[in-house]
LOLUMFI-609754 format. One record per atom (N, C-alpha, C): x, y, z. Coordinates in pm, whole numbers, plus 50000, padded with zeros to 5 digits. Layout:
// residues N
XYZ;...
END
This chain:
// residues 358
862866180566122;861696175966028;861466161966055;860026156166035;859956141566047;860626134365909;860786122265930;861046113165814;860296117565671;860966117765562;860336120465447;859646133765422;859556143465515;858996156665504;860276167065457;860056172865355;861056181865299;860386196065317;861606205265341;861196219465377;860226223965250;859246234265280;858186238865179;858966246065062;859906254965108;860736261864999;862206260465003;862866252064876;864066249364864;864946260164883;864656274364866;865376283664873;865936284965042;865386278465130;865706281865268;867076272165286;867956276465336;869316267565353;869136259465475;869796246965496;869416238165589;870326246565698;869686242965843;870396249065938;871596244565986;872406251166021;873686248466088;873636244866224;874796242066278;874526235866442;874366247366514;873486248866603;873106259266680;874096268066754;874076278966747;875236287966835;874326289366971;875286291067067;874656294867188;873966307167190;872896308467266;872156319567258;872576331567363;872046342867338;872596353767444;872256349767583;872646356267668;872736353667808;871036357167854;870206348467877;868856352567895;868516361068017;869586363168080;869366370968197;869806385668186;870576390268076;870666401168022;869496411667967;868776416568062;867526423268023;867716436767942;868756441967910;869116453967827;868516452667678;867656459567640;867156458267532;868126462067417;868386451167331;869296453667212;871036456867261;871366451867395;872296452767442;873656445067371;873246434367326;874196427667233;874126432067081;873416438567059;873506440966896;874566454266871;875376449566763;876296460166691;875756473066644;876406484466640;875736496966601;875146495466434;874246499166417;873486497066268;873856510866198;875136507966122;875776516366027;875826512165873;875616522065790;875706518665643;877126514965608;876816505265484;878206501365436;878336509365310;878986521265316;879106532865200;879866527265078;880356516265099;881106510764966;880196501664900;878846499864926;878306491764859;876806495964873;876546509564790;875246514764799;874586512964673;874996502464574;874326500764443;873096494864483;872036497564408;870756489464433;870906475464413;870106467564510;869826453664495;869436450664349;869786440464272;869356438964132;868236430664117;867746424164226;866436416764248;865386423964199;864376420564131;863156428564099;862146428364201;862336418764306;861476418464414;860446408764386;860026402264254;859116397164239;859176381764221;860666377164257;860866363664263;861436361164416;861226346964471;861516344164603;862616332864613;863626341364652;864536328364677;863746319464783;850166124067544;849246120167452;848306130367404;846936132567389;846016137567329;845926153267387;845616161067277;845536174867337;844256181167270;843396184167341;842266190267285;842076205267297;841656212267193;841406229467231;839776230267250;839616244267261;838576251967330;837496251767249;837286251867102;836056255567041;836086247066904;836326233666920;836316224266788;835136227066738;834236232166793;832786232866699;832956242766601;833886252866593;834076262966527;834776259066379;835236243766378;836116239466284;835486242066141;834376238866116;833396240865982;833786255565944;833496265266014;833536278765997;835036282965976;835966276866049;837136281366032;838076276265912;837546268765846;838166264565727;837626268965607;836656279065613;836096285265506;836906291865420;837066290265278;838046300465200;837286309765126;837846318765077;837386328964964;838296333464894;837936337764775;838846341564664;838536358464663;839556368164646;839596381464652;840736384764593;840536394564483;841626397464378;842626388564353;842166377264301;843066364564274;843796360564360;843836360664504;844326355364601;843256346964684;843766337264744;843046329164859;843306333165004;841896336065064;841986341565181;841306329965271;841476331865402;840776322365519;839556332365538;838386325165529;837016330865517;836586335065660;837026328865769;836386330265896;836326343665942;834836346665982;834756359166041;834886372465966;834386366865822;834436378965722;836166381265705;836656372765679;838136370765659;839006380565773;838886375165893;839546381566008;840996382265990;841616373165915;843166374665924;843266380465748;844156390565743;843886398465639;845286396865529;846076383765563;846786379865480;846436366065392;846896366865245;846376354665188;846806341565268;846286332165216;846656317665265;846816308865150;847336311765043;847386303964933;848856299664940;849326291864826;850766287864824;851756296964795;851716306064713;852706315064727;852986322164874;851816325264937;852026331365092;852676321665188;852156309565173;852866299465249;854286299265245;854506297465124;856186297965099;856666309765142;856086321965147;856826331765184;856776332865343;855836327365405;856056326765578;857006316165604;857076304965542;858416295365567;859676304465555;859626311265460;860906321365427;861096329265531;860006339065592;860016346365689;860446339265821;860076325265832;860236319165963;861886317365979;862526314865852;863836311465856;864676325665906;863956336165843;864676349365881;864576350866022;863466346066082;863476349666231;864446341966324;864686327566261;865736319566298;867086325466293;867246332366202;868596338066167;868896353266259;867636357666272;867616368166381;868176363666517;867506352966574;867676347766689;868946339466699;869866341266623;871216336566606;871156321666608;870106316166507;870026303966466;869456297066591;868556301366665;867936293866789;866176296466751;865726287966822;864236288266842;863506295266932;864276298367046;863796302767169;865056311767237;864606321367324;865736328467399;865306329367530;864096324267562;863836322167698;864496312767766;864966312467909;865686300167958;864846289668015;864386282767886;863306271167926;864046260367944;863416249368032;863726238268057;862916228168095;863136214868085;862076205468148;860826208568091;860566210067943;859236212267899;858646199867844;857446198667936;856456188167904;855586189667794;855016202067810;854076205267710;854256219767654;854126220467510;854216234667459;853186236467363;852716250367348;851966254567251;852536267067175;852446263167055;852506274566955;851646280966908;851256292966924;850066300666894;850206307766768;849036304966660;849156310066543;850326304566476;850356290166449;851446282666415;851796284766248;850776289866176;851076291166035;851216278365978;852236275965889;852626264565812;853326254165908;853586258166032;853896246866109;855586244766122;856306253866056;857576248366056;858366250266177;858076262666256;858616262766391;858156254866486;856926247266473;856516237966571;857176224266539;857396223166400;858046208466363;859426208866424;860226219966397;861646219866423;861806223066552;860916228866650;860846227666798;860706212566845;859366205666783;859316191766834;860316182166823;861036183566711;862226177566666;863386178766777;863596190766796;864596193766900;864176189667063;863046189867075;862606185967203;861456169667189;861996160867165;861346148367148;860536145067274;860866150767388;860396146967511;859076155867550;858836164167480;857956176367485;856716172567384;855446174467456;854336172167374;853996187367325;854036190667180;853976203267105;852466203167059;851766216367076;850456217767002;850636228366946;850356230466814;850406240866719;849056244566680;848376257466707;847016259466669;847016272966566;846206272166480;846046281766379;844776283766331;844316293666266;842796296566211;842796288866073;844036285366016;843886278565873;844566265065898;843996253165825;844536240965838;845666239965695;846766246465738;847726246665615;849086237665648;848916230765771;850276223765817;850376211765744;851686205465731;851676194065667;851196182265748;851186168865676;850586158365734;851556149165799;852696150365737;853996144065802;854796151465911;854426146566045;854986155866161;855756147466240;856366150966338;857026145166438;855916137566525;856246126466579;855196120566670;854576127066792;855326136566831;855136145066955;854466157066922;854046157566819;853396170366766;852026169666697;851216179066741;849696179666704;849416193266637;848616191366530;848076207166487;846696206466505;846026218366554;844706218666549;844136233266498;842996234466422;842246247066384;841426252266489;841916266366528;841096270966640;841446288166633;840436294566699;840576307266724;840976310666865;842326313566882;842636316867016;842456328767106;841416339367009;840976349067076;839796344567117;839346335767107;838006328367180;838616322167309;837596321467428;838216317967557;838766304267545;839616301767604;840316289667586;839956277767705;840036265867652;839496254967769;840296243167731;841426244167735;842416231667720;842506224167845;842536210367810;842356200667920;843596199968026;844506209567985;845896206568084;846626222268054;847556224568138;848406236168132;849696232468031;850226243068015;851576243767941;852906249668024;853896246067964;855196248468050;855826259567961;855416260067840;856116270267731;854956274867630;854716285967623;853766292167522;854606300467421;854556298467283;855206304967188;854256313267094;854656324267074;854076333866957;854836339466879;854626338966735;855696344166642;854966352066532;855076364466512;854596374166413;853046373866408;852536375966515;851056376866535;850686392966540;851476402166524;851116415366527;850226415666383;849096422366376;848216422366253;847176408366239;847046400666336;846226389366365;845516392166491;846226393266588;845426396366728;844896407666734;843716410066795;843136424466818;843426427666975;842786415867037;842776417467194;844206410467273;845316419467260;846376412267307;846306414167461;845706420267559;845716418967676;844956407267708;843766404967664;843276392967672;844096376867628;844836380067546;845876369967501;846886365267615;847396376667668;848086374767788;847596368967900;846366373667940;845586370468058;845446353568024;844986350067898;844646334067907;845996327267905;847016333067860;848446326667847;848716323667973;848606334868069;849066332368189;848376321468252;847016322168253;846026313968317;846716297968280;847046296368153;847126281068107;848646276668115;849516284068183;851156282968181;850846276068341;852026264568374;852226261468494;853096271868550;853026274568689;853976280168764;855396279468713;856056290168683;857476289068626;857426288668458;856256286668439;856366284068292;856686297868212;856966298768071;857436308968005;856446314567874;856086324867864;855576329067752;856516336867664;856846334067529;858006342967446;857256346767313;857346358667305;856926366867192;857836371467083;857946367766962;858816368266855;857856378466742;858106391466747;857136400366649;858096413966614;857536416666509;857936430366452;857376442166519;858196454466508;857476466466524;857226471966404;856236471366350;856266476266185;856126492466183;857196497966231;857476514466237;858526514066147;858516519866027;859706521665942;860506534466019;861796529966033;862746537466102;864066541266017;864576552766044;865706558065950;866536568766050;867746565366076;868476572866162;869296585166092;869376585865970;870256598065873;869306603965797;867966603165812;867226611165717;867226609665564;867706594465542;868016592665410;866726586165323;865546585365399;864516583265351;863286593465343;863136601465205;862386613065185;860826607765249;860266620065321;858896618865380;858036614265258;858146618665143;857226616665031;857646603264944;858576597364995;858936584364927;857896573364944;857606565564817;856786555964834;856936545964946;857996543565004;858516535765093;857846540865235;858186552265264;857686561665370;856066561365355;855456563665259;853896564365221;853296550265269;854276540165215;853636526065251;853556525965390;854366528865468;854596528365616;853226534265667;853076547365636;851996554665688;850776550265657;850486545365528;849126537865505;848886526265545;849936517465565;849716503665628;849266509165781;849616515065853;849276521565979;847816525465971;847716534165886;845956539765880;845166526865856;845656520665756;844696508465737;844646497965858;845506495365911;845386485366028;844686489166137;844766504266163;844266510966277;842536511166243;842356512466123;840996512166093;840306499666091;841066488466077;840746473666069;840666468866210;841506477266306;841386471766464;842456464666509;843666463866445;844856458166501;846016466866461;846336476766561;847666487166536;849006477366505;849786482066406;850976476166390;851996478666459;852036488866569;853046493266666;852676486766802;851876475666831;851446468866929;852626462367002;853846458666944;854816452167029;855586459167108;855496472467112;856536479667194;855666480967334;854276477267335;853426477567441;853626465467511;853886455067454;853936440167492;854446438167627;855786443867671;856266440767781;855386444867895;854686458967899;854096462268004;852726453968009;852206450767895;850766443767912;851096429867963;852426422267957;852676407268009;852776411768161;853376422068211;853406424568340;852276427168403;851186434368337;849996438168397;849196422868387;849356413168322;848736404168309;849396392268421;850296394368490;850996387768600;852246380668573;852866384468455;854086378368433;855236386768499;856156378668549;857626383668616;858846384068518;859936387168562;861256389268509;861096389168350;860376398468327;860076401968174;861206408568105;861886399967999;862776404667927;862466407567764;863006423067724;862486427767583;864056429567529;864246425767401;865316428267326;864806432367202;865536438767118;865506443066973;866396440966901;866256435366779;867256432966663;866656441166519;867686448266457;867096458066356;866916444766228;865896449266152;865606441966022;865716453665916;867046453865872;867016466165749;866466462265629;866076474565577;865256470765427;865876463365341;867206465065331;868276457465223;869316455565281;870516450965211;871776449765249;872636460865278;871966472165319;872806485165322;873726486765454;873596478365558;874476479365668;875926475865654;876736480165744;878076475465730;878526461565811;877846457065922;878076447965982;877626434665927;878196424765917;877866412865869;876646409165887;876176406566026;874786402266070;873846409966000;874066423166048;872996433465987;872826432365814;873766432065776;873866428565631;873246417865575;873206405265643;872836391865618;871286394665629;870866399365744;869536402165783;868826409465683;869496420865634;869216429765552;868676420965401;869226413165362;869166405965253;867996399165291;867896389365366;866436381865399;865426392865422;865596401465474;864246410165499;864066416065366;865056420965289;864486428165167;863886416865066;864216406665054;863376393264984;861976390965072;861836392465189;860716388565264;859706399165228;859986412765234;859246425465214;858936429065090;859966426364989;859646427864846;858656419164794;859076405964847;858116394964797;856656394864866;856576401364966;855356401865078;854516414765089;855366425665016;854456438565059;853236439664978;852986432364847;851496433164799;850816423164862;850956414264906;850066403164993;849556408765134;850716416665181;850606423365329;849356436165293;849406442665187;848516454365157;847386450765082;847276440565001;846056440264918;844796442164985;844586431865072;843266431765156;842876442665231;844166448065306;843866457865385;843666474565294;844246475665186;844186487965135;842626488365047;842226475764990;840976475864951;839956476665001;840036470165142;838896469765252;838746481965309;839976487265378;839966498665482;840206509965407;840906512165300;841256525965240;840386527165107;839796517165042;838866519164924;839806520064804;841186514564802;841706514264679;841356500764588;841596503864458;841506492864363;842466484664369;842456471164346;843476462164335;844636464564242;844236471264137;845246474264039;846016487664084;845266496264156;845956508664245;847076501964345;846836493064423;847526485164487;848606480464440;848726473864328;849716466564242;850856477564188;850426488564144;850986497364078;851846504264172;851316507364300;852136513364417;853096504764470;852726492164475;853746481864528;854936480364443;854866482264327;855976483964215;856896495364263;856286506664320;857296519264369;857866514964489;856946508464590;857586506064701;858786496064707;858756486064586;859646477264571;860976484464529;861116491064445;861986500664405;862576505764514;861956512564619;862696520364740;863186508464829;862526498264832;863116487764928;864356483064868;864776483564740;865826478064707;866986487964678;866696500564711;867826509864719;868556512364817;869836510964827;870646510864914;871006523364988;870636533564923;871066549664979;869746551965057;868906543365072;867836546165184;867986536665318;868406541365403;868886533765518;867576532465612;866826523765574;865546521365684;865956509165742;864926505765854;864766493065932;863766494066007;863256479466051;862236477766119;862846472166267;862396471966366;862766466466506;861826453366509;862656443066525;862086427066558;862396424366705;861546422066777;861266419666924;861426406966959;861906405767060;861976392667159;861606394767291;860346390867329;859996394067447;859596381867520;860266379067651;859696368967706;859366370967871;858636362067941;858206363868073;857796352468149;858076350868273;857856339368357;856366339868446;855876328568422;854666329168544;854946326368697;854996335668784;855446332168919;854856319468987;855496316369076;855126306069188;853886310769251;852876302969254;851796306769315;850936319969246;851266317869122;850456325369011;848986319968964;848646306569017;847426302468987;847336289968900;
END
């Protein structure tokens, strides 16, 4: 953090001394992860009710700024108003706090690292869809020699930032026209935001220096269960199915991450590595790391299931806001039920632009 800048959410613990990352040359998906097994001695429900929460760089389409900063109110929440609310999550203070919380969950998932790609000698880095800016701030602090640019649709980043960091408001699904190339491009939790993923990978490859890396951190929003402990008619399983139906209608499938490695290779990337780490629905697993991730994942989704669903269900499925809120109460009950052994897979995918790649 820059001097005087405090974390948005006091619930997020201070970071410990980073541990060594996994071997970046181990391309086996999930090879380092222990087995995901339930802790049968602790199947009581989580007691929380789910309603409380623990030099110069220039972008391509700055003329869009006035349109990009439009805001709209819907169902008591504040949304980004660009292109008829292209981004379906709220952008109010409650959601911004959850996004900071979620960023810490990702940091824990990556063994308290910000990157797994074997990056070095990074002169210029781009954070795509930087959100509240927490990843970009921490990366800039860790790499004072690197010029870092964070870009997002919404101007929700803090003012007090490291001197080597700049934030800009822009739509990176439009054609890029940066004045330079980057050595490293980072994208985190953009499933549900981007519609044209192949276009994003093509532009990323174009604007990377040879041997530069693109790294993707994102969730495969497909609820999984290996022991049939989640009934097909449960609210949790229904929520999964409805989220996919609504997102497909809106034009951004929530299972895109599984296709990302192939799309990166098609765009010209080489040495593509893909790994998966489970995000349990609550602390039901036996293994300590999975149990910790389950606690943080439970807080994230019980806190955020309503904000994730409200605009999608009312716009794409025709639900009323009250119907969404009543249903989310049932979903939160399932999320805290340790007898339901559900999880989502979180993916880390990175690839290198080859020498002579343009």
